[in-house]
Phi, psi and omega in degrees: 000321178299318185297315178299318175297317182296326181286324181288322176292322181295324183291317177298322185293319175300321175300313180299316181296319180293318177298313181291327175300315180296310182307310184285336170293321181293321178296314178304316181288324173303314181297321181304309188292328182289311178298321175299315176300318177296323176296320179294320177296320175302310180296319182290326173292325189285317185292324180294326171304306180303313180301316189288325176303303195289311179300325180291321179290322185285315186296323176300313185285318179299320182295337174290331190307304182304313182301311180301308182301314182294321182291328181288312181298314180302317179291322180299314176302318176304312178299313180291321181299314179302315180295319184297325184284335192258356190291140172255322178243145188221159175238134176294134178225135181288136178277127187275335180288331176230088190301337186272354182248149173239144184232157175264123183229163177299146188286333182255028182301325177297321182288330177291322178291314180304315178296322184286321174299327188282314181298324183286325176298336182279352184284339188213140178287342181287333193277120174265328179212144168231124184228156176244112185247131179297164181298336177276002175091005180273132176298128179252314178223143171215136179240129183252136176239122178216114169062042175082356178260122173263123182222151179265138174278128176312152176302325184283346173267356178289150194236161176266126181245025183301326184278353186281147184293325185285344173283319182289331183263012181304129178291147180287324181290134177282358182263352184257140174246124174265125176258120187282175177285158175285133178203187181266148175291125182240126181229130173063040179061022179235134181284134181290132179237140359293156195300143179236095177297120185236137170237142188236132176263123189241125175215136185276141176245129180238166185127205176304324181242082188284158178176191179227127172270140180226124174246124179268131174254108185279121183256025185301309180296325178294323178284325172301321172297310186296324178298334183279341171300334182280162184213182186292334186262330186229134178249134170271123181232158173232133173237151173278180184305326183269000178090019172270135182288136165252333173223119184224160172298316171269108185295342174299337186271347186288141174057022176300323184298325181281313185290318186230077190291343181259005181258120184273358176289349170263019187242134179300342182294328185286305189287313182224082185288331173298322185289324176297319177304321173295319179294328183292334184252016186287139185215095185086207181278120175239151177229139189223126170262102186219151172055036179065036182198155180262133180250135169239124191245141176205129182266120186242127171281121177306319175247090183292347172278345183285173183281112191285349179278346184281131178299340184269357183288121178296140180209166183227151173253121174259133186230126169242126177224154185280155177285114187296327175285319178290324180289324178296316182294317176299320178290326180289325176293321176302311174300318181291319181295319178293321176297316182296315179294320183291320177297320180299312182297315183294322175303317183297312176293325181292326184289318181296329176281317179297336177301340182271358186283133179304162181291332186296321183288319175299325182288322171304316180295324180296320185290328175297318181297321176298319177293322176295318184291328178297319176301315182289327177294318183295319174296323173291328176296319179301313184297320173299317173300317177297316181293327177295322181293321178297314181297320173306309174306316182291323168304319176288335179286316174305314180295322181290326182292319176299323181289314182298321182296315180296316176296319175306313177306318184297306185302317186298319176293319181302313178302318176295317176301317189282327185294325185294309183286332175300314175302324173291329174290316176304316176301318184300308180301324178301310184302317180305317190290320171307313180296317181301311188297335172291315184298316185293328176286330185270320184220079173303143178195153181303319181294326182284328177296318179296323184292326186290317178300324183293317183294331176296318183286330176295325186285313180307310182300322185290319176299317180298321181302312183295324180294319176300314182296324184297310193293317176300310181305313180297313181301313186288325179287327177289330183275344179265350180289141183251344184260162177290142177226157174266128184214166161262124189300334181285331175298319178296317179294315180295320184296311183296320176296331180295331182281353181266359180299313171305317174295317182289341181286322176288339182241076186294345182277353178240141178213155178246139179245136180240136175225099184229118177296158183262004184259002181280099176258134187230167174231113184170228188235093186296326182290328170287326181288326176298310177311308178303314172305311179306311176308316181289328174291321178290325179297316176298317184293320185276329183243333177289329188229124169272171184308133178080349178290138176255145182187179185226135174252125176247134180239119182227130184237145176198163174269132173233097181058245190251026182233149167268136177242118187244119176247114184251112187233145175225161180251040188275213183284335183078174187246131174294151179301328179294310177299311192295336169290350183226023182296337181256010172285152180285152180061012176268126178200153173259003174244044178304317178298336180258030175066020172280133186269346185072027176243002173304298176294329174293327175286319178306315181300312186299307182298320193276311185296303189272317181277316187270350180061033183246200170216163180235130176244150174226132171234139187204150175219130182297134180079354183252308174142190186225147184230113172262127173244126177247128173244114184232135173302135178289329180243115179275123185295162182296316185294326175283338172285329179295310176309315186296320185290326170303313184294000000 
């Protein structure tokens, strides 16, 4: 009954909390929309201010172009008229507009024009060039103004501009001024670097000396000023009539339409097609919220006095857009703030409601915590047990190593003690054989011949016993030695293979093949080398082949330059990729149930890499076999010996 009452209270509590959650969610959504709308309004005001500043600066400067260009034309006409009235000497010059007629003009008219151009160029920092172009498009006079320095271009450097759009669009009326579209200054068919954003005022001169006056206005300073209008929250960008950037937040996009006319990656149509669609139909100030940012668009005609409906009228698109990263960060902070406030409010109300929960529910909650802690404690206990088991395995391995070491010392002593009496027995047998040979020569008999045959058999067995004792003595003495020794590698291989004869007799389905030249002499640790070979052979016998498996273990040694290359290969079951990746780590083994500790190959790796200063590689394929390749220096350096002593 208590349990049923608890469930009823819990259901009622969940109903209240669900209703409160819905109300808080609606309030949070309303707050989010309120602050977001205010932020968008703030961005819109900032963008409008940036657009207003940018377009005002451009409109002010562009508005001077027509007046300044007409002023230059009028000044030139006035000066030439005065000179023409006062001229005393004249020279015939061909009228290019009427090739069949010649007119009389002042002889120094070019000097007068150059002087007027020079004074005119000094009146404004925006003027970069003033040119007199003949009706056929050939430059006749050109004045350059760069950084306050005014120079006249030599005649041999003048160019023909007949193919340029501002020459082709030069107005026929002397009262009209053509203002070209914005582009980069080009000289000798090469774009001038650093880039010079240029707008040209073009007016036609008629009379005795017809021609076209062209004034280049360098807007670099104007662009630098416009760039300062951008801030961390709002960027000011300018695009040409085709949607190519001329001023961009990313400078790599600027002037791409001129530099790479076939590459569409520099056009806003590629990056923001929806924005371009709106720009194409823009009429006045437009605002668009797209791609996580607010866009403000405005179309500005370079020549505001021209017919705005004409497709030939050059224009620019001014764009002010919010920084999406800044806006996204602000929106994320807003969301986190609202969520934090909502969570805090919900937590407070939930706490007030949860105070009414019965002690039974609290007890149940505490019980759940106890069970979780119990599970964590059991997990920690399992980890400790596993660690303890590894330590026990390592202790057993160390004890076994200690036993083997003691046994080795005992075997070494026993071999030494056995070697002396066996040597004496061999000498005694040799003496007996010599005596029997003398007796057989003096008194031959069948008994002496049989006795001689028995002595031969005894001597053979005695020699075999001495070889066994010598082999054991060499193995044990090598493994207990602490200093480097000079040795022949084939002796180490033969001694260790000799110890495997009893093992291979019990497993007749397996055999070991050895190919080791006798001329491989080394300086190092023969005992450690013996232990390395033994561990690799034991690994092959224990893991590569199971009971009743047939197979071959091949041991091949050779010299390569100053290294010993030892290959131990088997055609057994192979190693899985999961185990192969960790094969040289300690305690990694697939034979834990067979009392294997997983330290054999780890020790081999340590001996080869650290002690022998070599390397070991393993290649294995399941069902095919495993190959261990050891590369070890033939001569261990003294510095390496000292380092190994420290280890």
